Structures are given as structure tokens and as C-alpha cells.
N, C-alpha and C positions, 0 to 999 in steps of 0.2 A: 565567200558565202556558199557558192556551189560546191566547193571542196568539202566544207563542213557537212553539207547535206549528204553528199555521197559517202563520207566517212561514217556518218550517223547511220545511214541505211545499211552499210556493210556490217557495222557492229551489231545492229539489231538482228540482222540475218544470222550472224554467228551465234548470238545469244539464243535465238530461236532453235537453231540446230542443236546447241548444247542442251537446252531444255528438253527437246524431243529425245535425245540420247539418254538423258537421265530418266525420263519417264518410261522409256522402253527397257532399259537395262539397269536401272538404279535399284536402290534398296526398296523392297516391297513392291516391285513392279508387277509381280504375279498376283499379289493380293489386290492391287488396284484394278487390274484387268478383270479379276473375278468379281469384284464389287461392282464395276461398271456393267458387266454382263448380267449380274443378278438384278441390278436396278433397271436395266432395259427390259428384262423379263417381267419384273414386277409392274413396270409402267404399261406394258402390253396387256398383262392380265387385268389390271384395273380398267384399262380402256375397253377391253372386250366385255367384261362384266357390266360396265356402265352401258355399253351399247345394247347388250342383251336385255338389261333391265328396262331401258327406255323403250325398246321394241315391245317387250312384254306389257308394259303399262299402256302403250298405244293400242295394242291389240285388245287388251282388257277394256279400255275405255270405249273403243269403237264397237266392241262386241256387246257391251252393256247397253248402248244406245239402240242398236238394231233389235235387241231382244224386247225392248219396251214398245217398239213400233209394231 
């Protein structure tokens, strides 16, 4: 039983190494890296715009209340 478990772990490790090699040097690896980088930039942009919008709405809402007082 223990032998099978060790063998399974070893095979999974080898498969993971092979998958990493293919993703780093395989077909379209450069395009995949560019797409991941573009997605990361897009996610950061959306986050920052959302944060600025929420801050702006908060300032506007608080500013409107103090003007009425």
C-alpha cells in the first residue's frame, strides 16, 4: 500500500514538472504569458477605477450632508 502511494506521488510530481515545462516552452507560451499579463493589468485597472468611484461617491455623499447643515 505504501509503495503504491510513493509511486503515485512520484508520478504526479513528474507530470507536474512536464506540465510546467510545456507551459514555459510549449506552443504559444509567449502568447499565454502576454494574455496573463494583460489580464492582470486589466484587473488592476478595474480595481483602481472601482476604488476611486467608491471614494468619490463617499465624498460626494458626505459633502452633500454637510452643505445642508
